[in-house]
C-alpha positions in Angstrom: -12.1 20.6 -112.6 -12.1 21.5 -116.0 -8.8 23.9 -116.8 -8.2 27.5 -115.4 -9.1 30.6 -118.2 -8.4 33.4 -115.7 -6.0 36.1 -117.1 -4.7 36.8 -113.6 -3.9 32.9 -113.2 -2.7 32.2 -116.6 -0.6 35.8 -116.5 1.0 33.9 -113.3 1.2 30.8 -115.8 3.0 33.1 -118.0 5.4 34.1 -115.7 6.5 30.6 -114.8 7.1 29.4 -118.5 9.1 32.5 -118.7 11.8 31.7 -115.6 11.7 28.2 -117.0 13.0 29.5 -120.6 15.4 31.4 -118.8 14.3 34.8 -119.6 16.2 37.7 -118.4 14.2 39.0 -115.0 14.0 42.5 -116.3 12.4 40.8 -119.5 9.9 39.2 -117.1 9.0 42.5 -115.1 8.5 44.5 -118.5 6.3 41.2 -119.3 4.5 41.2 -115.9 4.0 44.9 -115.9 2.8 45.7 -119.1 0.1 42.3 -118.3 -1.3 43.7 -115.1 -2.3 46.9 -116.9 -4.0 45.2 -120.0 -5.8 42.7 -116.7 -6.5 46.3 -115.0 -8.0 48.1 -118.5 -10.4 45.1 -119.2 -11.7 44.9 -115.1 -12.3 48.6 -115.3 -13.9 48.5 -118.8 -15.8 45.4 -117.4 -14.5 43.3 -120.3 -14.0 39.6 -120.1 -11.3 38.4 -118.3 -11.8 34.8 -119.3 -9.5 34.3 -122.3 -11.7 32.3 -124.1 -13.9 35.6 -124.8 -10.6 38.2 -125.2 -11.5 39.1 -128.9 -9.4 41.2 -131.2 -11.3 43.6 -130.4 -10.6 43.9 -126.7 -6.9 44.2 -127.9 -7.5 46.7 -130.5 -9.3 48.7 -128.1 -6.5 48.5 -125.5 -3.6 49.8 -127.8 -6.0 52.8 -128.9 -6.5 53.6 -124.6 -2.8 53.4 -124.6 -2.5 55.8 -127.8 -5.2 58.0 -126.3 -5.7 58.1 -122.7 -2.6 57.2 -121.2 0.4 60.0 -120.3 3.6 59.2 -120.6 5.6 57.4 -117.7 1.9 57.3 -115.7 3.1 53.8 -114.9 6.6 53.9 -114.5 7.3 54.3 -110.8 10.9 55.2 -111.5 9.5 58.6 -113.4 7.0 60.9 -112.8 4.0 61.1 -115.5 4.4 63.7 -117.7 2.1 65.7 -120.2 2.4 63.7 -123.2 1.0 60.6 -124.6 2.9 57.5 -125.0 5.7 57.0 -127.4 4.9 54.8 -130.5 7.7 52.4 -129.3 6.2 52.1 -126.1 2.6 51.5 -127.7 5.1 48.4 -129.4 6.0 47.2 -126.2 2.4 46.6 -124.9 2.0 44.7 -128.7 4.8 42.3 -128.4 3.8 41.8 -125.1 0.5 40.8 -126.0 1.5 38.9 -129.2 3.8 36.8 -126.7 1.3 36.0 -124.2 -1.3 35.0 -126.3 1.1 32.6 -128.6 2.2 31.0 -125.4 -1.8 30.6 -124.4 -2.4 29.5 -127.6 0.7 26.5 -127.4 -0.5 25.0 -124.3 -3.7 24.7 -125.4 -5.7 27.4 -123.2 -7.4 28.8 -125.9 -8.3 27.2 -129.5 -7.6 30.6 -131.5 -4.6 33.2 -131.1 -6.7 36.8 -131.1 -3.5 38.4 -131.3 -2.4 36.8 -134.3 -4.1 39.6 -136.5 -2.5 42.4 -133.9 -0.6 44.5 -135.9 2.6 45.9 -133.8 1.8 49.8 -134.4 4.3 51.8 -137.0 7.0 54.0 -135.0 8.9 56.5 -136.3 12.5 56.1 -136.3 14.1 58.5 -133.2 16.5 60.3 -132.8 19.8 58.8 -130.5 20.4 61.3 -127.2 23.9 61.1 -126.6 26.1 63.3 -124.3 28.3 65.7 -125.7 32.3 65.9 -124.3 31.5 69.1 -122.5 28.1 67.2 -121.0 30.1 64.4 -119.7 32.5 66.5 -118.1 30.1 68.7 -116.4 28.2 65.6 -115.4 31.5 64.4 -114.0 32.0 67.8 -111.9 28.7 67.5 -110.4 30.1 64.6 -108.6 31.2 65.0 -104.8 34.4 62.5 -105.4 35.5 62.8 -102.0 32.6 61.4 -99.8 32.7 57.2 -100.3 29.0 57.4 -102.0 30.0 59.7 -104.2 33.3 58.0 -105.4 30.9 55.1 -106.2 28.3 57.2 -108.5 31.5 58.3 -110.2 32.7 55.3 -110.8 29.3 53.6 -112.2 29.6 56.5 -114.4 33.0 55.7 -115.6 31.9 52.2 -115.8 29.0 53.1 -118.0 31.0 55.5 -120.4 34.0 53.4 -121.0 31.9 50.0 -121.6 28.2 50.9 -122.5 26.4 48.0 -120.3 23.1 48.1 -119.7 22.1 48.9 -116.3 20.7 45.6 -115.3 24.0 44.0 -116.2 25.8 47.2 -114.4 23.8 46.4 -110.8 24.3 42.8 -110.8 28.3 42.8 -111.3 29.9 40.8 -108.5 33.9 41.4 -107.3 34.5 37.8 -108.8 33.3 39.2 -112.6 35.8 42.1 -112.0 39.5 40.8 -113.6 41.3 44.4 -112.7 45.1 42.8 -114.1 43.6 41.4 -117.2 41.6 44.9 -118.1 38.1 43.1 -118.5 35.0 42.3 -116.6 32.1 39.1 -116.9 28.5 39.9 -117.8 25.6 37.9 -117.9 23.6 39.5 -120.6 20.0 39.0 -122.4 19.3 34.9 -122.8 22.0 34.3 -120.1 24.9 34.8 -122.5 28.2 35.3 -120.9 30.2 37.9 -122.2 33.8 39.6 -121.6 33.8 43.5 -121.8 37.0 45.4 -121.6 37.9 48.4 -119.3 40.5 50.9 -119.7 42.8 52.1 -117.4 41.4 55.1 -115.8 38.3 52.8 -115.2 40.5 50.1 -113.5 42.2 52.9 -111.2 39.2 54.0 -110.3 37.8 50.8 -109.5 40.3 49.2 -107.5 40.2 52.7 -105.6 36.7 52.3 -105.2 37.2 48.9 -104.0 40.2 49.4 -101.5 38.8 52.7 -99.8 35.0 53.6 -100.6 32.9 50.1 -100.9 30.6 49.8 -97.8 30.9 46.4 -95.7 28.4 43.9 -97.4 25.2 43.6 -94.9 25.9 40.0 -95.2 28.5 37.6 -96.8 26.3 36.4 -99.5 25.9 39.9 -100.6 29.2 40.1 -103.2 27.9 43.0 -105.6 30.5 45.3 -106.6 28.6 48.7 -106.1 26.4 48.7 -102.6 24.5 51.3 -101.0 25.7 53.0 -98.1 24.5 49.9 -95.5 25.9 47.7 -97.6 23.1 46.4 -99.6 22.9 45.6 -103.1 22.7 48.7 -105.6 19.1 48.9 -106.9 18.6 49.6 -110.7 15.6 52.2 -109.9 18.6 54.0 -106.9 20.8 54.2 -110.3 18.5 55.6 -112.3 17.5 58.4 -109.7 21.4 58.8 -108.7 21.8 59.5 -112.7 19.1 61.8 -112.5 20.1 63.6 -110.2 23.2 64.8 -111.2 22.2 65.7 -114.5 19.6 68.3 -113.1 22.5 69.6 -110.8 24.7 69.7 -113.6 22.1 71.6 -115.7 22.5 69.8 -118.5 20.0 70.6 -121.6 18.8 69.2 -124.7 19.5 65.3 -123.5 17.5 62.6 -120.9 20.2 61.7 -118.6 19.6 58.0 -118.3 21.7 54.9 -118.0 20.5 54.1 -121.6 21.4 57.4 -122.8 25.3 56.7 -121.1 25.3 53.3 -123.5 24.7 55.5 -126.7 27.3 58.0 -125.8 29.7 55.0 -125.7 28.6 53.7 -128.2 29.1 56.2 -130.8 32.2 57.6 -129.0 33.6 53.9 -129.5 33.2 54.0 -133.2 34.5 58.0 -133.6 37.6 56.9 -131.4 37.9 54.2 -134.4 36.4 51.2 -133.0 35.0 48.6 -135.3 31.6 47.7 -135.5 31.9 43.7 -134.8 34.0 44.7 -131.5 31.5 47.3 -130.5 28.2 44.0 -131.1 30.1 41.9 -128.9 30.9 44.8 -126.1 27.2 45.4 -126.3 26.0 42.0 -126.1 23.8 42.4 -129.7 23.1 39.0 -131.2 22.9 40.6 -134.8 24.7 43.6 -136.2 21.0 45.4 -136.9 21.2 47.8 -133.7 24.9 48.3 -134.0 24.1 50.1 -137.6 21.9 53.0 -135.8 25.4 53.8 -134.3 27.2 53.7 -137.2 25.1 56.3 -138.6 25.5 58.3 -135.7 29.1 58.2 -135.7 29.2 58.9 -139.6 26.5 62.4 -139.2 28.9 63.5 -136.2 31.9 62.6 -138.3 30.4 65.1 -141.2 29.1 67.6 -138.5 32.9 67.9 -137.4 34.1 68.4 -141.0 32.3 71.0 -142.1 33.6 72.6 -138.6 36.9 72.3 -139.2 37.4 71.8 -143.3 40.8 72.6 -144.0 40.1 74.1 -147.3 36.9 75.7 -146.1 38.8 77.5 -143.7 41.7 78.8 -146.2 41.0 82.2 -147.9 40.8 80.6 -151.3 39.2 82.5 -154.3 36.5 80.9 -156.0 
């Protein structure tokens, strides 16, 4: 029996490879979701699903299809489809996934030549990073009912995101044993299975203590040790947090900014720098392996400082003769 060449089977093999390499579960789901859409595209257009027959032209046609025919969030179960095209950054993600998958097929000997080798990553414009203003943060927090147990949990989640900038996947995977309230930090398992220490402020520590001792539900099973639980004691899922943040954003009538966990991460990063934090500490807190991404926040903070100076320039506000 010869080696399998069917796309669907080999996508499963790529998943096992990613698991064995210790890639994050979120990264693996990201790969699998995009490859499943690629497979469905080939089937719908009667293109080959034998990996040895897939060419660079099939890959280019797929990216063109994504650019011209797929609506934004059409394949995202967490969000309703929007009357807009996929963003260039999203299409970049598909291209990078195809490159990773076909490189693996080549290394493993399933294909002799890599059709994705000449596939160019589409250019994407630099995007403006959205952040919440202080007024918007106050409105968001005010929209939460702190008196109910579920509301207080949501309040704690918002505070943790605003005070630490941790990723959504890191938040839902936090366990009670990761939390060191007396020492003012918790441990996070980030991308690439790299553990790091993330400091937390006094107000967040106080809120977390109250949540754990007064509002956290009884776990449905002793093995459920996650910090944040649903009403019935199960581990909170990422899509639950995403929907929760979007709900409070709508309730607070926030305009001009997307309410999402990642917006909270951006907001933390900018405010950390504006409050005097340094880029190297921010890099460690966020869990970035290089300073490249952090530079974006430096630029953002610098622009914010310039805006504030224009508003409050001491000399400009004086009635001086030219």
